C-alpha positions in Angstrom: -0.2 0.6 0.2 1.2 3.1 -1.2 -0.3 7.2 0.0 -0.4 9.1 -3.1 1.2 12.4 -2.0 -0.2 15.8 -3.0 1.5 19.2 -2.9 1.5 20.4 -0.3 -2.0 23.0 0.2 -0.3 26.0 1.6 2.7 26.2 -1.6 0.5 25.6 -3.7 -1.1 28.0 -6.9 -3.5 26.8 -9.8 -0.7 24.8 -12.0 2.5 23.5 -11.0 5.0 24.6 -13.7 8.8 24.7 -12.2 8.0 28.6 -12.0 5.4 28.6 -10.0 4.9 25.7 -8.4 4.8 27.5 -4.5 5.0 31.8 -4.0 8.5 32.5 -4.7 10.7 35.0 -1.8 12.6 37.0 -4.2 16.2 35.4 -3.2 14.8 31.8 -4.6 15.7 30.4 -7.2 15.7 26.2 -6.4 13.2 24.5 -4.6 15.3 23.2 -1.4 16.0 27.4 -0.6 12.1 27.5 0.0 10.9 27.6 3.3 8.2 28.7 5.1 7.5 31.3 7.0 4.6 31.2 9.6 4.2 33.9 12.0 7.9 35.0 12.1 9.6 32.0 12.2 11.4 30.1 9.6 10.6 26.3 8.4 13.1 24.5 9.6 15.4 23.2 6.9 14.8 19.8 4.2 17.3 16.8 6.4 18.5 14.1 4.6 15.1 11.9 3.7 14.0 10.8 0.7 12.4 14.0 -1.0 11.8 15.6 -4.4 14.0 18.0 -6.1 14.2 20.5 -9.2 16.4 19.6 -11.9 17.0 22.5 -13.8 19.3 21.0 -16.7 17.0 18.5 -17.5 14.2 20.3 -16.1 12.0 17.3 -14.7 11.7 15.9 -10.9 14.5 13.7 -9.1 14.1 11.8 -5.9 17.2 12.6 -3.9 17.4 10.2 -0.3 20.7 9.5 1.6 21.9 5.9 2.2 25.2 5.6 4.7 25.7 9.2 3.8 25.8 9.0 0.6 23.6 10.9 -1.9 21.4 9.2 -4.2 19.4 10.7 -6.8 16.4 9.0 -8.9 14.8 10.6 -11.9 10.8 10.6 -11.9 10.8 10.9 -15.4 8.4 13.9 -15.3 8.0 17.4 -15.1 4.6 17.6 -13.7 4.8 18.0 -9.6 1.9 16.0 -9.4 2.7 13.0 -10.8 6.9 12.9 -9.0 4.5 13.6 -5.7 3.4 10.2 -6.6 6.7 8.3 -7.8 8.0 9.9 -4.5 5.2 8.2 -2.7 5.7 4.7 -4.8 9.7 5.2 -3.5 9.4 5.0 0.1 6.8 2.5 -0.5 9.0 -0.1 -2.2 12.0 0.3 0.5 13.0 -2.8 1.9 12.3 -3.8 5.2 15.0 -4.3 7.8 17.1 -3.3 10.7 17.8 0.7 10.7 19.3 3.0 13.2 16.5 5.4 14.7 16.7 8.3 13.1 15.9 11.9 14.5 12.5 13.3 13.3 14.0 16.0 11.4 15.4 13.1 9.1 12.2 11.0 8.7 9.7 12.5 6.5 6.4 12.3 7.5 5.2 10.9 4.1 7.9 7.7 5.8 5.6 7.7 8.8 2.2 8.1 7.5 3.3 5.3 4.7 5.2 2.6 7.7 1.7 3.7 9.8 -0.7 2.4 7.0 1.5 -0.6 6.4 2.1 -1.5 10.0 -1.4 -1.3 11.3 -3.4 -0.4 8.3 -5.2 -3.7 8.8 -5.1 -3.9 12.9 -6.8 -0.8 13.6 -10.6 -0.4 14.6 -11.6 1.6 11.0 -9.1 1.0 8.1 -12.7 3.4 6.5 -12.1 5.9 8.6 -8.1 5.4 8.5 -7.6 6.0 4.6 -9.8 9.4 4.7 -7.4 10.7 7.1 -4.1 9.8 5.6 -6.0 10.9 2.8 -6.4 14.8 4.4 -3.2 14.7 6.1 -1.0 13.9 3.2 -1.3 17.2 1.2 -0.6 19.4 4.4 2.1 17.7 5.9 3.5 14.9 3.5 6.9 16.3 2.6 7.7 17.9 6.0 9.9 15.9 8.6 8.5 14.8 12.1 11.0 17.3 13.7 8.2 20.1 12.0 5.6 19.1 14.0 4.3 21.8 16.3 1.7 23.9 17.8 1.5 26.4 15.0 1.8 24.0 12.3 -0.8 21.8 13.8 -3.5 25.1 14.1 -2.5 26.1 10.4 -3.6 22.2 9.2 -6.7 23.3 11.5 -7.8 26.5 9.4 -6.4 24.8 6.4 -9.0 22.5 6.6 -12.0 23.7 7.3 -13.4 21.4 8.9 -15.4 20.5 12.9 -13.0 20.3 15.7 -13.8 16.7 16.3 -12.3 16.3 12.6 -9.6 17.5 12.5 -8.7 16.3 16.0 -9.3 13.0 14.3 -7.3 13.6 11.8 -4.2 14.7 13.7 -5.0 11.9 16.3 -3.6 9.9 12.9 -0.7 11.3 12.7 0.7 11.7 16.8 -0.8 7.7 16.6 1.8 7.4 13.0 4.8 9.1 15.2 4.4 7.3 18.0 4.4 3.7 16.2 7.1 5.2 14.5 9.2 5.4 17.8 8.1 2.5 19.1 9.4 0.5 16.3 13.0 1.8 17.0 12.6 3.8 13.4 13.1 7.7 15.5 15.1 8.9 18.2 11.7 10.5 20.5 8.6 11.2 19.7 7.0 14.6 18.8 4.2 16.1 20.5 1.2 16.4 18.7 -1.0 19.8 19.2 -4.8 18.4 19.3 -8.1 20.5 19.2 -10.1 19.9 22.2 -12.7 17.5 22.8 -15.9 18.3 21.8 -19.2 17.7 24.6 -20.4 14.0 24.2 -23.1 13.9 22.4 -25.7 12.1 24.7 -28.4 11.6 21.5 -29.6 8.0 22.7 -33.0 6.2 22.0 -36.3 5.1 23.5 -38.2 1.8 22.9 -40.8 3.3 21.4 -38.1 5.3 18.8 -36.0 2.1 18.5 -39.1 0.0 17.0 -39.6 3.1 15.1 -36.8 2.8 13.2 -36.6 -0.7 12.8 -40.6 -0.8 10.8 -38.6 2.4 9.0 -35.5 0.3 7.9 -38.1 -2.6 6.7 -40.8 -0.4 4.6 -37.4 0.3 2.6 -37.6 -2.3 -0.5 -33.8 -1.9 -1.0 -32.8 -2.8 2.4 -35.9 -4.4 4.0 -33.9 -7.3 4.6 -30.0 -5.9 5.7 -31.2 -2.7 7.4 -33.1 -4.2 10.4 -31.0 -7.3 10.9 -27.9 -3.9 11.1 -30.1 -2.4 13.6 -31.0 -5.6 15.8 -27.5 -6.5 15.9 -26.3 -2.6 17.1 -29.0 -2.6 19.4 -28.4 -6.0 21.1 -24.5 -5.9 20.8 -23.7 -2.5 21.4 -21.0 -3.2 18.5 -19.7 -0.8 16.2 -20.7 -0.1 13.0 -17.1 -2.0 11.8 -17.6 -5.1 13.4 -21.2 -5.1 12.8 -19.8 -5.0 8.9 -17.8 -7.1 8.9 -19.0 -9.8 11.4 -18.7 -13.6 9.7 -20.7 -16.3 11.0 -17.7 -18.2 11.6 -17.6 -15.7 15.0 -21.5 -16.6 15.9 -21.7 -19.5 17.7 -26.0 -20.2 18.0 -25.4 -23.2 20.1 -23.9 -21.5 22.9 -25.4 -18.6 22.2 -22.9 -16.4 22.0 -20.6 -14.0 19.2 -16.6 -13.6 19.0 -16.9 -9.9 17.4 -13.0 -10.1 17.1 -12.6 -12.0 13.4 -9.6 -14.0 13.2 -6.2 -12.9 12.9 -7.3 -9.1 13.4 -4.9 -7.8 16.4 -6.2 -6.8 19.7 -6.9 -2.4 19.6 -7.8 0.1 22.2 -11.1 0.0 20.8 -12.0 -3.2 22.0 -14.3 -5.9 19.8 -15.2 -8.7 23.0 -17.1 -12.3 23.1 -20.2 -11.2 24.5 -23.6 -13.5 24.7 -26.1 -13.6 22.4 -29.5 -11.9 23.8 -33.2 -14.9 23.1 -34.7 -11.8 20.6 -31.4 -10.9 18.8 -30.8 -14.9 18.5 -34.3 -15.6 16.8 -33.3 -13.1 14.3 -30.0 -14.1 13.7 -31.3 -17.9 12.9 -33.3 -16.5 10.6 -30.9 -14.8 8.5 -28.6 -17.8 8.9 -31.1 -19.9 7.1 -32.1 -17.6 3.9 -27.7 -16.5 3.0 -25.4 -19.1 0.9 -22.2 -16.1 2.0 -19.4 -16.0 5.2 -21.4 -11.9 6.2 -24.2 -12.0 8.7 -25.2 -8.6 6.5 -25.0 -9.2 3.3 -26.9 -7.6 0.7 -27.6 -9.5 -2.8 -25.7 -12.2 -1.9 -22.4 -9.6 -1.1 -21.4 -7.9 1.7 -22.6 -4.9 2.8 -19.7 -2.1 2.5 -21.4 0.9 4.1 -24.7 1.3 5.8 -25.4 5.2 5.7 -27.3 5.8 3.2 -29.6 3.2 4.1 -29.7 3.8 7.4 -30.0 7.9 6.9 -32.9 6.9 4.6 -34.8 5.3 7.7 -34.0 7.7 10.0 -36.2 10.9 8.0 -38.5 7.9 7.3 -38.6 7.6 11.3 -38.9 11.5 11.4 -35.8 10.2 13.9 -33.2 13.5 14.0 -29.3 13.3 15.3 -29.2 9.2 14.8 -25.9 7.9 13.5 -25.2 3.7 13.2 -23.1 4.4 16.8 -26.1 6.2 18.4 -27.1 1.9 18.0 -24.1 1.4 19.9 -25.0 4.3 22.9 -28.6 3.1 23.1 -27.4 -0.2 23.7 -25.0 0.9 27.1 -27.9 3.3 27.8 -30.3 0.8 28.3 -28.2 -1.3 30.3 -27.1 1.5 32.6 -30.5 2.3 33.0 -31.4 -1.0 34.1 -28.7 -1.3 36.9 -26.3 -3.0 35.2 -23.2 -2.4 36.5 -20.7 0.0 35.2 -18.0 -2.3 35.0 -20.0 -5.0 32.9 -21.1 -2.8 30.9 -17.5 -1.6 30.2 -17.2 -5.6 29.5 -20.1 -5.7 26.9 -18.5 -2.4 25.1 -15.2 -3.1 25.4 -13.9 -0.3 26.5 -9.8 -0.9 28.1 -10.6 1.3 30.6 -14.3 1.3 32.7 -13.2 5.2 33.4 -14.2 5.8 30.3 -17.7 4.4 30.6 -18.3 5.6 34.0 -17.5 9.4 32.2 -20.4 9.0 29.9 -23.4 6.2 30.8 -23.3 6.6 34.8 -25.4 9.4 35.1 -28.2 6.8 33.9 -28.3 4.4 35.8 -31.1 4.7 38.6 -28.0 4.0 41.2 -25.9 7.5 40.3 -25.1 9.3 43.4 -28.1 7.5 45.4 -26.0 7.8 48.3 -25.5 11.7 48.5 -30.1 11.5 47.5 -29.9 9.5 50.7 -28.2 12.1 52.6 -29.7 14.6 51.4 -33.4 13.1 52.3 -32.2 12.1 55.2 -33.8 14.2 58.4 -32.5 15.3 61.2 
């Protein structure tokens, strides 16, 4: 897997002729002399890691890197900046794996770090699709910079350039931080570099009442194209509290109807912070699963026309509109399941394990106020007469 590099938006112009590939200071004549100024400070100089360099005498871009102190070069065969960036990404992805000394953050490009993270963790992360979107957003801005260039100022510049909600930018920068830490943990960096993140937004306490859940299922059954797979998806979300990705990737080999258990973590998937536990199958869900199993011939549980469902957003949104439900997403099903358990008095530790949380304090922070025992001792103390 390689990450398609694209030019940094802060350096780009409308076209990519060498003469105007980014805003030029008066005294600059070559790309390697250019450093963007941010709030009065010069961008740190490029390190010896692989990078692009304009070859004036041949009018094309070359890939420059160092091996054992020796400068190496390879032609990209193009004068097009975008094509050259793609060749650089392919070059980085093709580098042989092997022992290497840890490098100072100023000597390793973020493109290398993101590529290594995608290759090393791409199949293990809880949401590979979300990782892909984050990488697509990160690479144009960060790809040609070095890890040592990462500062709070630059992270805030990225936030302003993206123009997205703080929560979206926070998720993307969290991927950058995870990639840098992954590099450090695997001995490729001498030290990690902190990544500034926007403050987390307030948690949306949107959950479905029993009546709303029933209305959503009825609306899903009324949709001709999704009347089979969407109701099953909703029931799995409400009865297992699993994330969307875990439900869509669920296979019948993970479902043991005889023992009444579902292993939400498929074989071969590494354990991540977003745990996928083994959970019991409620009786009501078991009935629907047995019916679905009789009417399918493929390995996945949630299917459409004999193929696994890749995404559910459009069908789910249509059902929500039909049921007149606002601010409801597939993740709301997981939040609803946990809320119902808390309202029924299920201990927070049990709810935490059901959700696959590695730290029960997360569960308590989000769901404890739904428990009938929430601050009960305080209430009793205030009600007690002297």
